[in-house]
PLY file of the C-alpha trace (Angstrom):
ply
format ascii 1.0
element vertex 90
property float x
property float y
property float z
element edge 89
property int vertex1
property int vertex2
end_header
-48.80 -24.29 53.77
-48.38 -20.83 52.22
-45.03 -21.75 50.71
-46.46 -24.98 49.32
-49.23 -22.95 47.68
-46.68 -20.55 46.23
-44.64 -23.46 44.87
-47.78 -24.86 43.23
-48.65 -21.50 41.67
-45.11 -21.24 40.31
-45.26 -24.79 38.97
-48.57 -23.98 37.27
-47.06 -20.76 35.81
-43.58 -21.72 34.57
-42.71 -18.21 33.32
-43.54 -16.53 36.64
-40.63 -14.93 38.48
-40.70 -13.46 41.97
-38.73 -11.29 44.37
-38.67 -12.21 48.04
-38.18 -9.23 50.34
-36.98 -9.89 53.89
-37.70 -7.63 56.84
-36.93 -7.47 60.57
-38.11 -5.42 63.50
-36.31 -2.25 64.61
-34.66 -3.75 67.70
-30.95 -4.54 67.61
-27.99 -3.81 65.40
-28.88 -2.57 61.92
-26.25 -4.63 60.08
-27.18 -7.79 62.00
-30.84 -7.21 61.13
-30.01 -6.79 57.44
-28.11 -10.07 57.55
-31.02 -11.75 59.33
-33.44 -10.52 56.67
-31.14 -11.87 53.95
-30.95 -15.23 55.71
-34.73 -15.25 56.06
-35.37 -14.82 52.31
-32.63 -17.30 51.42
-34.35 -19.91 53.59
-37.63 -19.32 51.74
-35.83 -19.43 48.38
-34.14 -22.70 49.31
-37.46 -24.22 50.35
-39.02 -23.30 47.01
-36.05 -24.84 45.21
-36.60 -28.09 47.11
-40.20 -27.98 45.84
-38.95 -27.94 42.23
-38.79 -24.22 41.48
-35.67 -23.12 39.56
-33.50 -20.77 41.60
-33.10 -18.29 38.73
-36.83 -17.57 39.01
-36.42 -16.28 42.58
-34.69 -12.97 43.33
-34.02 -12.08 46.97
-33.35 -8.87 48.86
-32.96 -8.19 52.57
-34.11 -4.80 53.83
-33.56 -5.42 57.54
-35.44 -2.82 59.60
-35.63 -0.24 56.78
-39.31 -0.86 55.86
-41.30 -1.44 59.05
-45.05 -1.99 59.08
-45.34 -0.76 62.65
-43.12 1.63 64.62
-43.17 3.19 68.04
-41.26 2.72 71.24
-38.37 0.41 71.91
-40.45 -2.72 71.95
-40.41 -5.45 69.33
-43.13 -5.51 66.70
-43.47 -9.09 65.45
-45.41 -7.99 62.36
-42.19 -6.37 61.10
-40.49 -9.79 60.98
-41.67 -11.05 57.63
-40.98 -12.06 54.06
-43.01 -10.35 51.37
-43.51 -11.63 47.84
-43.47 -9.49 44.69
-44.36 -11.06 41.34
-41.83 -9.60 38.90
-43.19 -11.31 35.78
-46.12 -13.57 35.13
0 1
1 2
2 3
3 4
4 5
5 6
6 7
7 8
8 9
9 10
10 11
11 12
12 13
13 14
14 15
15 16
16 17
17 18
18 19
19 20
20 21
21 22
22 23
23 24
24 25
25 26
26 27
27 28
28 29
29 30
30 31
31 32
32 33
33 34
34 35
35 36
36 37
37 38
38 39
39 40
40 41
41 42
42 43
43 44
44 45
45 46
46 47
47 48
48 49
49 50
50 51
51 52
52 53
53 54
54 55
55 56
56 57
57 58
58 59
59 60
60 61
61 62
62 63
63 64
64 65
65 66
66 67
67 68
68 69
69 70
70 71
71 72
72 73
73 74
74 75
75 76
76 77
77 78
78 79
79 80
80 81
81 82
82 83
83 84
84 85
85 86
86 87
87 88
88 89
């Protein structure tokens, strides 16, 4: 539902561009987590494209575990596994 709402907002605002930022938790291999975060944002980008949003309006970046919301211990923190949206132009 959130992605459908985003697609609608972008359809309603045809000059709007965004950056999708992918994140993972701190567990596991750093390089594998960076790749996972890249795959995560590419999946969101592809979904938006299927909803009629031009791909050139969507920038992507994968940060892996470099920008956690929560840290501490060697346990997974699900809140670190996310995609964040930044509006780069309206």
